[in-house]
Residue, then its C-alpha position, 0 to 999 in steps of 0.5 A: m880307453i883310460d878314463s883319465i885320458k878322456n877326463r882330463r882338463s887343465i885346471r886354474k881354479f882350486r877349492e881351498q882343501p889341501v891334497e892328501d899325502v896319499k894322493l900326492n905320493e901316488i901322483l909322485e910314484a906314477a911319475r916314477l914308473a914312466p918309461s924312459g931311454n934306456n931306463k935312465q929316468p933324467w928327471h926330478f920333481i920339487v914338491i911345493k906346499d909352502q905358500g911363499m914359495k909357491r908365490q915365488v914360482a907364480e911370480a916367476t911363472n910370468n906373474q901367473m899368480w893363480i898358480a899360488t892358489a893351489p894347495v900343491v905344486i909340482v916343479a919338473v926338472a930334466d936333468m942335463l948332464a945325462r951324459s951321452e956316454d951314460y945316455a945310450g944312443l944320443h947323438v954327439d955332434e963330433e965337432t962340438g962334442n954336445f949332445d941331443v938333449k931331445r931325448i932327456v927332454r922327451d922322457t920328462t915329458i912323459a914322466v909329466t904326462h903320467i902325472l897329470l893323468e894320476v891327478d885326473n885318477q886321484g879326483l884332482g885337478a892340474c894345469w901344465c904351465g910352460a909360460f916361464a924363463q929359466k933365468s926367472i924360475r931357476p934361482v926360485l927354487g935353486i936349480p942349477v944351470d945344468k938343469f932344464v925346468l919343463a913344467v910348473i903343475p899346480i894341483g889341487y881339487p878343482a872349483s870348476q870343471p871346464q867343458a871339453r874342448e872340441r878335438k880334431a877327428l881322427e881323420e884329420i890327423v892320422r895317416y896309414e902307411r905313409w903321408 
């Protein structure tokens, strides 16, 4: 099994040490290489290093001010304008003309998972933060309303390494052939 799958933890306390650009680029490259339906890659990533901007993002993320202590914050954004005709296989509601955005969010979620695993691989720590309202965070970063902020990811060198939390046994979560 990949070590980063076993070792990754949510880190909320960071050392005051910058993240090297080479490591940050590897993290972003891991996201870029994530699989997506029909290879549409419906994601964007905003990299934030400016202390003032990190503070604003932390405030917009339900005042979780610890986020601003990370040297880098990546905001993952799903492109909801990936139109149904461009994104083969999306369900279009014939009555409303709306399209199923679940695939777009799912694909962006896969890219965020790649980020978290590569963060650990680079010897860094991160936390997937999802406690925010779109109407609060979009204006801070100038994100249009047709985009969906999926995750705020503070990244840095961990100040401590939390212990692994207990996980359910395979017997509790796996079924074979049917329920």
